[in-house]
C-alpha positions in Angstrom: 29.0 31.6 -0.5 29.6 29.9 2.8 26.0 28.9 3.1 25.9 27.6 -0.4 29.0 25.5 0.1 27.6 24.0 3.3 24.4 23.2 1.6 26.1 21.5 -1.3 28.3 19.4 1.1 25.3 18.4 3.2 23.1 17.6 0.3 25.8 15.6 -1.4 26.4 13.7 1.8 22.7 12.9 2.2 22.3 11.7 -1.4 25.4 9.6 -1.2 24.3 8.0 2.0 20.8 7.3 0.5 22.5 5.6 -2.5 24.5 3.4 -0.3 21.5 2.5 1.9 19.5 1.8 -1.2 22.1 -0.6 -2.5 22.2 -2.3 0.9 18.5 -2.7 1.0 18.5 -4.2 -2.6 21.1 -6.8 -1.6 19.1 -7.8 1.5 15.9 -7.9 -0.4 13.9 -5.3 1.6 12.4 -1.9 0.9 14.8 1.0 1.5 12.1 3.1 3.1 13.0 2.1 6.7 16.7 2.9 6.1 15.7 6.3 4.6 13.7 7.0 7.7 16.5 6.0 10.0 18.9 8.2 8.0 16.5 11.2 8.6 16.5 10.4 12.3 20.3 10.4 12.3 20.6 13.7 10.4 17.8 15.5 12.3 17.6 17.4 15.6 18.6 15.0 18.4 20.3 12.7 15.9 23.9 11.6 15.5 24.9 14.3 12.9 22.3 17.1 12.8 22.2 19.0 9.5 20.7 22.5 9.0 22.2 24.3 5.9 20.3 22.0 3.5 17.0 21.9 5.4 15.1 24.3 3.1 16.1 22.5 0.0 15.2 19.1 1.5 11.8 20.5 2.5 11.1 21.6 -1.1 12.5 18.3 -2.4 10.2 16.4 -0.1 7.1 18.1 -1.5 8.2 17.3 -5.0 8.8 13.7 -3.9 5.1 13.4 -2.8 3.9 14.9 -6.1 6.1 12.5 -8.2 5.0 9.5 -6.1 1.4 10.1 -6.9 2.0 11.1 -10.5 3.8 7.8 -11.2 1.1 5.9 -9.5 -1.6 7.6 -11.6 0.4 6.8 -14.8 -0.1 3.1 -14.0 -3.9 3.2 -14.4 -6.2 4.5 -17.1 -9.5 6.2 -16.3 -11.5 3.2 -17.6 -9.6 0.8 -15.3 -10.3 3.0 -12.3 -14.0 3.1 -13.2 -14.1 -0.7 -13.6 -12.3 -1.1 -10.3 -14.8 1.1 -8.6 -17.7 -1.0 -9.9 -16.3 -4.4 -9.0 -14.1 -3.8 -6.0 -16.0 -1.3 -3.9 -17.2 -3.9 -1.3 -13.6 -4.9 -0.7 -12.7 -1.2 -0.4 -15.4 -0.7 2.3 -14.2 -3.8 4.3 -10.6 -2.5 4.0 -11.7 0.9 5.4 -13.7 -0.5 8.3 -11.1 -3.0 9.4 -8.0 -0.9 9.0 -9.0 2.7 9.8 -10.8 1.8 13.0 -7.7 0.6 14.9 -5.9 3.9 14.3 -8.9 6.0 15.3 -9.5 4.0 18.5 -5.8 4.2 19.4 -5.8 8.0 19.1 -8.9 8.3 21.2 -7.4 6.0 23.9 -4.3 8.1 24.0 -6.4 11.2 24.4 -5.3 12.9 21.3 -8.8 14.1 20.2 -11.1 13.5 17.2 -8.9 15.3 14.6 -5.9 13.3 15.5 -8.1 10.2 15.4 -9.1 10.9 11.8 -5.4 11.4 10.9 -4.2 8.2 12.7 -7.0 6.3 11.0 -5.5 7.2 7.6 -2.1 6.2 8.8 -3.2 2.7 9.6 -5.7 2.4 6.7 -3.5 2.9 3.6 -1.1 0.2 2.3 2.1 1.2 0.5 1.6 0.8 -3.2 5.3 1.3 -3.9 6.5 -1.4 -1.4 3.8 -3.8 -2.5 4.5 -3.4 -6.2 8.2 -4.1 -5.5 7.3 -7.2 -3.4 5.0 -8.6 -6.1 7.8 -8.2 -8.7 10.5 -9.7 -6.4 8.3 -12.7 -5.6 7.2 -13.1 -9.3 3.5 -12.9 -8.5 2.5 -10.2 -11.0 0.8 -12.9 -13.1 -1.0 -14.7 -10.2 -4.7 -14.9 -10.0 -4.9 -12.9 -6.7 -2.7 -10.0 -7.9 -5.6 -8.1 -9.6 -7.5 -8.3 -6.3 -4.5 -6.7 -4.5 -4.1 -4.0 -7.1 -7.8 -3.3 -7.1 -7.7 -2.6 -3.3 -4.7 -0.4 -3.8 -6.4 1.6 -6.5 -9.5 2.1 -4.3 -7.3 3.4 -1.5 -5.6 5.8 -3.8 -8.9 7.1 -5.1 -10.2 7.4 -1.5 -7.3 9.7 -0.8 -8.8 12.2 -3.2 -11.7 12.5 -0.7 -9.8 11.8 2.6 -6.9 14.3 2.2 -9.1 17.4 1.6 -11.3 16.5 4.6 -8.2 16.0 6.8 -6.6 19.2 5.5 -9.8 21.1 6.3 -10.0 19.6 9.8 -6.4 20.3 10.5 -6.9 23.9 9.4 -9.9 24.3 11.7 -12.2 25.0 8.9 -15.9 25.2 9.8 -18.5 22.6 8.7 -19.6 24.8 5.9 -16.1 25.4 4.7 -15.2 21.7 5.0 -18.3 20.8 2.9 -17.3 23.3 0.2 -13.8 21.8 0.2 -15.1 18.3 -0.2 -17.5 19.3 -3.0 -14.6 21.0 -4.8 -12.5 17.9 -4.4 -15.3 15.5 -5.6 -16.1 17.9 -8.5 -12.4 18.1 -9.5 -11.9 14.3 -9.4 -15.2 13.6 -11.2 -14.3 16.2 -13.9 -10.8 14.9 -14.5 -12.1 11.3 -14.7 -14.8 12.4 -17.2 -12.3 14.4 -19.3 -9.8 11.5 -19.2 -12.5 9.0 -20.3 -13.9 11.1 -23.1 -10.8 13.1 -24.2 -7.8 11.2 -22.8 -6.4 10.5 -26.3 -6.5 14.2 -27.2 -4.7 15.1 -24.0 -2.1 12.5 -24.5 -1.6 13.6 -28.1 -1.1 17.2 -27.1 1.5 16.2 -24.5 3.2 13.6 -26.6 6.7 14.3 -28.1 9.3 12.1 -29.8 11.9 14.2 -28.0 12.5 12.7 -24.5 13.6 16.1 -23.1 10.5 17.9 -24.3 8.2 15.1 -23.0 9.9 15.3 -19.6 9.6 19.1 -19.3 6.0 19.2 -20.4 4.8 16.4 -18.2 6.8 17.6 -15.1 5.7 21.2 -15.7 2.1 20.3 -16.1 2.1 18.1 -13.0 3.7 20.8 -10.8 1.3 23.4 -12.1 -1.8 21.3 -11.5 -0.5 20.2 -8.1 0.0 23.8 -7.1 -3.5 24.8 -8.3 -5.0 21.8 -6.4 -3.1 22.9 -3.3 -4.5 26.4 -3.7 -8.0 25.0 -3.9 -7.3 22.8 -0.8 -7.7 19.6 -2.8 -4.2 18.4 -2.1 -1.2 18.6 -4.4 -0.8 14.8 -4.2 -4.3 14.2 -5.5 -3.7 16.8 -8.3 -0.6 14.9 -9.4 -2.5 11.6 -9.3 -5.2 13.0 -11.5 -2.7 14.2 -14.1 -1.3 10.7 -14.2 -4.7 9.2 -14.8 -5.4 11.7 -17.6 -2.3 10.5 -19.6 -2.4 7.1 -21.2 -0.8 5.0 -23.9 2.7 5.6 -25.1 2.8 9.0 -23.4 2.2 7.4 -20.0 4.8 4.7 -20.7 7.4 7.2 -21.9 6.8 9.7 -19.0 6.9 6.9 -16.5 10.3 5.7 -17.7 11.7 9.2 -17.7 10.3 10.3 -14.4 11.0 7.1 -12.4 14.6 8.1 -11.5 13.5 11.5 -10.4 10.7 9.9 -8.4 13.1 7.6 -6.6 15.5 10.5 -5.8 12.9 12.9 -4.4 10.9 10.2 -2.7 14.0 9.2 -0.8 14.5 12.9 0.1 10.9 13.0 1.3 11.4 10.1 3.7 14.6 11.7 5.0 12.8 15.0 5.5 10.1 13.3 7.6 12.9 11.6 9.7 14.6 15.0 10.1 11.5 16.4 11.8 11.1 13.5 14.2 13.1 13.6 17.4 14.5 10.1 18.0 14.0 10.5 21.7 10.2 10.8 21.1 10.0 7.3 19.6 10.5 5.1 22.7 7.4 6.5 24.6 5.2 5.5 21.6 6.9 2.3 20.8 4.4 0.1 22.6 1.3 1.7 20.9 3.1 1.4 17.6 3.7 -2.3 18.2 0.1 -2.8 19.3 -1.2 -1.0 16.2 1.2 -2.9 13.9 0.1 -6.3 15.4 -3.6 -5.5 15.1 -3.5 -4.0 11.6 -1.3 -6.8 10.3 -4.1 -9.2 11.1 -6.8 -6.8 9.7 -5.0 -6.4 6.4 -4.6 -10.1 6.1 -8.3 -10.5 6.8 -9.0 -7.9 4.2 -7.0 -9.6 1.5 -8.4 -13.0 2.3 -12.0 -11.8 2.1 -11.5 -9.9 -1.1 -9.7 -12.8 -2.8 -12.4 -15.2 -1.6 -15.1 -12.9 -3.0 -13.2 -13.0 -6.4 -13.2 -16.8 -6.4 -9.6 -17.4 -5.5 -8.5 -20.6 -3.7 -7.3 -20.6 -0.1 -3.7 -20.4 -1.0 -4.2 -17.3 -3.1 -6.4 -15.7 -0.4 -3.6 -16.0 2.2 -1.1 -14.6 -0.3 -3.3 -11.6 -1.1 -3.7 -10.9 2.6 0.0 -11.0 3.4 0.9 -8.8 0.5 -1.3 -5.9 1.7 0.4 -5.6 5.1 3.1 -3.1 4.2 2.5 0.6 5.0 4.7 3.4 3.7 4.5 6.6 1.7 0.9 7.6 2.3 1.1 6.9 6.1 4.0 9.3 6.3 2.3 11.9 4.1 -0.7 11.9 6.4 1.4 12.0 9.6 3.4 14.9 8.1 0.2 16.9 7.7 -1.0 16.1 11.2 2.1 16.8 13.3 1.1 20.5 13.6 -2.1 19.5 15.5 -0.6 16.5 17.5 3.2 16.3 17.4 3.2 12.8 18.9 1.7 11.4 15.7 5.0 11.9 13.9 7.1 9.6 16.2 4.2 7.1 16.4 3.8 7.0 12.6 7.6 6.7 12.1 7.8 3.7 14.4 4.6 2.2 12.9 5.9 2.5 9.3 9.3 1.2 10.3 7.8 -1.9 11.8 5.4 -2.7 8.9 7.7 -1.8 6.1 10.0 -4.4 7.4 7.3 -6.9 8.3 5.4 -6.4 5.0 7.8 -8.3 2.7 8.0 -11.0 5.3 4.2 -11.3 5.6 3.9 -11.4 1.8 6.3 -14.3 1.6 5.3 -16.3 4.7 1.6 -15.8 5.5 0.5 -18.5 3.1 3.0 -21.2 4.2 2.4 -20.5 7.9 -1.4 -20.6 7.4 -1.1 -23.8 5.5 0.9 -25.5 8.2 -1.5 -24.3 10.9 -4.5 -25.5 8.9 -2.8 -28.9 8.3 -2.1 -29.4 12.0 -5.6 -28.4 12.9 -7.0 -30.8 10.4 -4.7 -33.6 11.6 -5.9 -33.1 15.2 -9.5 -33.1 14.2 -9.0 -36.2 12.1 -7.3 -38.1 14.9 -9.8 -37.0 17.5 -13.0 -37.7 15.6 -11.9 -40.5 13.4 -13.4 -38.6 10.5 -11.0 -40.2 8.0 -11.0 -43.9 8.7 -9.3 -46.8 7.0 -12.0 -46.9 4.4 -11.6 -43.2 3.6 -15.3 -42.6 4.0 -14.8 -38.8 4.0 -14.0 -37.6 0.5 -11.5 -34.8 -0.4 -14.2 -32.3 -1.1 -15.7 -32.8 2.4 -12.4 -32.6 4.1 -11.4 -29.5 2.3 -14.7 -27.8 3.1 -14.3 -28.6 6.8 -11.0 -26.9 6.8 -12.6 -23.8 5.3 -10.2 -24.0 2.3 -12.5 -25.0 -0.6 -11.8 -23.0 -3.7 -14.7 -20.5 -4.3 -15.1 -21.8 -7.8 -15.9 -25.2 -6.3 -13.7 -27.0 -8.7 -12.2 -30.3 -7.6 -10.4 -33.1 -9.2 -12.9 -35.9 -10.0 -10.6 -38.6 -8.7 -10.1 -36.7 -5.5 -13.6 -35.6 -4.6 -15.8 -38.3 -6.1 -13.7 -41.5 -6.0 -15.9 -44.5 -6.9 -14.7 -46.4 -3.8 -15.1 -43.4 -1.6 -11.4 -43.3 -0.8 -9.4 -40.1 -1.0 -6.5 -39.9 -3.4 -4.0 -37.3 -2.1 -2.3 -36.9 -5.5 -5.7 -36.4 -7.1 -6.5 -33.5 -4.8 -3.2 -32.0 -5.1 -3.5 -32.0 -8.9 -7.0 -30.5 -8.8 -6.0 -26.9 -8.3 -4.4 -24.8 -11.0 -0.7 -23.9 -10.9 -1.0 -20.4 -9.5 -3.7 -20.9 -6.9 -3.4 -24.5 -5.8 -5.0 -25.2 -2.4 -2.0 -26.9 -0.8 -3.8 -27.0 2.6 -6.6 -29.0 1.0 -4.2 -31.5 -0.5 -2.6 -32.0 2.9 -6.0 -32.7 4.5 -7.0 -35.0 1.7 -3.8 -37.0 2.1 -4.4 -37.4 5.8 
């Protein structure tokens, strides 16, 4: 009885603190993830108030949190949307992988952690936080912007890539042989392909079988099915998280919407417990030695994510302003980085503190980057253009250089090539600043080009 009483007291205290931290984060306008991680550090070994009686429950709750995170993410997409994204966005996904996985792998090798740790740290730096980014897009009212589908397409590709990456990482961490790892990968690919095929051909039948007008029955069926599939996937070494993601993909229509609304509060609760659990198993004294590598990784991968978003948006025909917004939005890291680090701490314990510090930095920097990358880039571009114009006399009193030429020199021409007639082909050859500013559409106007044209 004493153990149960202590567990209830500790668990109640943890949940109450998480609720207060979540309210604080909401008022400040940031993601609560860094506060949850800090709470875990405070409650864990070496922290201010170590807890032990509730550790087993928190461990189980953390596993459920990962499953629910991926289930809710899968419910956001249909199988047809995923297939379409694969066909149209795969070059952006390849660029994303090369630019953002490489820094983590290189850092692990420089630190002497070995090839397996390099594969794990590559995943930590590669995957953006879908949860944080979705919240940021909503808070900034950018869900209807032209660049938002590009951002979501990259996130979907990252999520699908996890279906291949996580089984490979799990096999490497378990020391499975090449043959065993190949079998695991084939099972994973076969499972993903099979679920996508069934979801495409028979998704309506599955949704109809799960559907219920009773909210309680719908909650029980979807949650039970998800945990069952996640457990079977884990047994097959495919990853419980991927299994939950595939269940979400298989459900669609009203069932997906109803399940999402019912499961969102549970997801938020157990996801918070998951971040606390990760913090509980990270010794705060182990963070200072890895703080400099974490800062270096955060700096490099902030730039590589911005470059990824810029390139992907440019490829989709978005103007310069939208390209910078897309790049800044992708900076945040979160849940997947912690999941990967949690798997790898058994092989290289120092990955845990490094990943914690890295995620803390980028989950705070992410919303700031989403908000300020485009204005900062616009000002830098404007100053650069002003200096060039002053030094070369490119824009004289007669305005010989048209707006289209000036914008092109600044590298900010909209990919669609559309310009206002009065701004780019004025009969007298002069550049009208108001004409250029009015050329772009409301949600992707190239403000930098307007500044240049005005100068």
